C-alpha positions in Angstrom: 13.8 -2.9 8.5 17.2 -1.5 7.9 20.3 -2.1 6.0 22.7 -2.1 9.0 25.6 -4.5 8.6 26.7 -4.1 12.2 26.0 -7.8 13.0 28.8 -9.0 10.7 31.4 -6.3 11.6 31.1 -6.1 15.4 33.8 -8.7 15.8 36.4 -6.6 14.0 37.8 -3.9 16.2 38.3 -0.5 14.7 35.9 -1.1 11.8 33.2 1.4 11.2 30.3 1.5 8.7 30.5 5.0 7.2 27.7 6.6 5.4 29.0 8.6 2.4 26.5 11.4 1.8 28.1 14.5 3.4 31.3 15.7 1.7 33.3 16.1 4.9 36.8 15.3 6.0 38.1 18.9 5.9 36.3 20.0 2.7 34.2 23.1 3.1 31.6 23.9 0.5 34.0 26.5 -0.9 36.8 24.1 -1.1 34.6 21.6 -2.8 33.7 24.1 -5.5 37.3 24.9 -6.2 38.1 21.2 -6.6 35.1 20.6 -8.8 35.9 19.4 -12.3 33.3 20.9 -14.6 31.4 19.0 -17.2 33.4 19.8 -20.3 36.6 18.4 -18.9 35.3 15.4 -17.0 36.0 12.6 -19.4 37.7 12.4 -22.8 37.2 9.2 -25.0 40.3 8.8 -27.0 39.8 5.1 -27.9 38.1 3.9 -31.0 34.4 3.5 -30.4 33.6 -0.1 -29.4 37.0 -0.8 -27.8 36.3 0.9 -24.5 33.3 -0.6 -22.7 33.7 1.5 -19.6 33.8 4.7 -21.7 30.6 3.6 -23.4 28.9 3.1 -20.0 30.0 6.6 -18.8 28.9 8.3 -22.0 25.5 6.5 -21.9 24.7 7.3 -18.2 26.5 10.5 -17.1 23.5 12.7 -18.0 21.3 10.7 -15.7 23.5 11.4 -12.7 23.1 14.6 -10.7 24.9 16.3 -7.8 22.8 17.1 -4.7 23.5 19.8 -2.2 21.4 19.7 1.0 22.6 22.3 3.5 26.3 21.3 4.1 25.8 17.8 2.8 26.8 16.8 -0.8 25.8 13.6 -2.5 24.7 12.0 -5.7 21.4 11.1 -7.2 20.0 9.4 -10.3 17.2 10.7 -12.5 14.5 8.1 -12.9 12.1 9.7 -15.3 11.7 12.5 -17.9 10.2 14.9 -15.3 13.4 15.1 -13.3 12.5 12.9 -10.4 15.6 11.8 -8.5 16.4 8.9 -6.3 19.2 9.2 -3.7 20.0 8.2 -0.1 18.0 9.5 2.9 21.2 10.4 4.7 22.1 12.7 1.8 19.0 14.9 2.2 18.8 14.5 6.0 16.0 16.7 7.3 16.1 19.1 4.4 12.8 19.9 2.7 14.5 21.3 -0.4 17.8 20.7 -2.1 19.8 21.9 -5.1 20.3 19.6 -8.1 23.1 20.1 -10.5 23.2 18.4 -13.9 26.2 17.2 -15.9 25.6 20.2 -18.2 25.8 22.6 -15.3 22.1 23.5 -14.8 21.1 24.3 -11.2 17.6 23.3 -10.2 15.6 23.4 -7.0 14.4 20.0 -5.8 11.7 19.1 -3.2 12.1 16.0 -1.0 8.9 14.2 -1.4 9.6 10.8 0.3 12.1 9.3 2.7 12.8 5.7 3.7 15.1 6.1 6.7 15.3 2.4 7.4 16.4 1.6 3.8 18.3 4.9 3.4 16.5 6.1 0.3 14.8 9.3 -0.6 12.9 10.7 -3.6 13.2 14.2 -4.9 11.0 16.1 -7.3 12.7 18.7 -9.5 11.0 22.1 -10.1 9.6 22.3 -13.6 12.1 23.4 -16.2 12.8 23.0 -19.9 15.6 20.6 -19.3 15.6 17.4 -21.3 16.0 14.9 -18.5 17.4 11.5 -19.3 15.7 9.2 -16.9 16.9 5.6 -16.2 15.3 2.9 -14.1 17.1 0.2 -12.0 17.2 -3.3 -13.5 16.0 -5.9 -11.0 15.2 -8.9 -13.2 18.7 -10.5 -13.1 20.6 -10.2 -9.8 24.3 -9.3 -10.3 26.8 -12.2 -10.4 29.7 -12.2 -8.0 32.8 -11.4 -10.0 31.0 -9.4 -12.6 32.1 -5.8 -13.4 30.6 -2.8 -11.7 31.0 0.9 -12.5 30.1 3.8 -10.1 29.5 7.4 -11.1 29.4 10.1 -8.4 31.0 13.1 -6.8 33.7 11.9 -4.3 35.0 14.9 -2.3 32.9 17.1 -4.6 34.8 16.1 -7.7 31.9 15.9 -10.1 31.0 13.0 -12.3 33.9 10.8 -11.3 33.9 7.2 -12.6 35.3 4.3 -10.7 35.2 0.5 -11.5 35.4 -2.7 -9.6 33.6 -6.0 -9.3 30.7 -7.5 -7.4 32.6 -9.0 -4.5 29.6 -10.5 -2.5 25.8 -10.6 -2.2 24.8 -10.6 1.5 21.6 -10.8 3.5 21.4 -8.4 6.4 19.0 -7.1 9.0 17.9 -8.1 12.5 14.3 -9.2 11.7 13.5 -9.3 8.0 16.6 -10.1 6.0 17.4 -7.6 3.2 19.9 -8.1 0.3 22.8 -5.8 0.0 25.6 -5.9 -2.6 29.3 -5.6 -1.7 31.5 -4.0 -4.3 35.2 -3.2 -4.7 34.8 0.0 -6.7 36.3 3.0 -4.8 33.7 5.3 -3.2 34.2 8.3 -0.9 32.0 10.9 0.8 30.0 12.5 -1.9 29.3 9.2 -3.7 26.2 8.3 -1.6 23.1 8.0 -3.6 25.0 7.4 -6.8 24.4 4.6 -9.2 26.3 1.3 -9.7 26.1 0.0 -13.3 26.9 -3.3 -14.8 29.0 -3.8 -17.9 26.0 -3.1 -20.2 25.2 0.2 -18.4 22.2 -1.3 -16.5 21.6 0.4 -13.2 21.9 -2.4 -10.6 21.9 -0.5 -7.3 22.6 2.6 -5.3 25.8 3.3 -3.2 25.0 3.7 0.5 28.0 3.0 2.7 31.5 1.6 3.1 33.6 0.0 5.8 36.4 2.1 7.1 39.2 1.2 9.5 42.9 0.4 9.6 44.0 -1.7 6.7 40.6 -1.8 5.0 40.2 -0.9 1.3 37.4 -1.0 -1.2 34.7 -2.7 0.9 31.6 -0.7 -0.1 27.9 -1.5 -0.2 25.1 -0.9 -2.7 21.3 -1.1 -2.2 20.2 -3.5 -4.9 17.7 -2.8 -7.7 15.1 -5.0 -6.1 15.0 -2.8 -3.0 15.0 0.3 -5.1 11.9 -0.9 -6.9 10.2 -1.8 -3.6 10.8 1.8 -2.4 9.6 3.3 -5.6 6.4 1.3 -5.5 5.6 2.8 -2.1 7.3 0.6 0.5 9.6 1.6 3.4 8.8 5.3 3.2 8.1 8.1 5.6 5.6 10.9 4.9 6.9 13.9 2.8 8.0 17.0 4.6 6.6 20.4 3.7 9.1 22.6 1.8 
């Protein structure tokens, strides 16, 4: 079972479903490093506390978001427990057995890819033991997001670390050729490097993981998120391939 949306875009010439894991498009790893905005200058909250909901979501969740380097690929991941276990997209890690995880505070940690779900485009990474105080967060699956509600995305578009974008839930769709799977369509801007990153609701609840977008002439802000219900299914053991030896 996959998350392909090809069935409802084939009629539109020039439209492509683009995975967002590799930071490509002319950015070499060195160029990405030069463009990286380091943690101390990422976000400044000038508003009075309580008057900037988007600022509060960012401050609450930024430490649960990591940057992932897997060979030449660059993407985003979310810490799901206090041991440094990270959930991301399968296309971010590719065939890599190990990756490098970077925290918002600038720590660099080796991670081992322990599970892949290629059909659902999810992967699980275990961080090497460290004395880092991980801030894990789990996806919220109880209440499906309402179309029109706010959504916030944190990730690393073009390698620019811990970038925040906002939009709305623009649709909830059922896709797949055999077993239909839900996917969430959003308007928040995402780019290569955002893959595997979290989408949060207005209360800072993790409601899904960015996986892809539609690209083509005249298209803007048509991006897709794997919903929390599918994340929970993967975390409980479904839709996974065996781990690869590091």
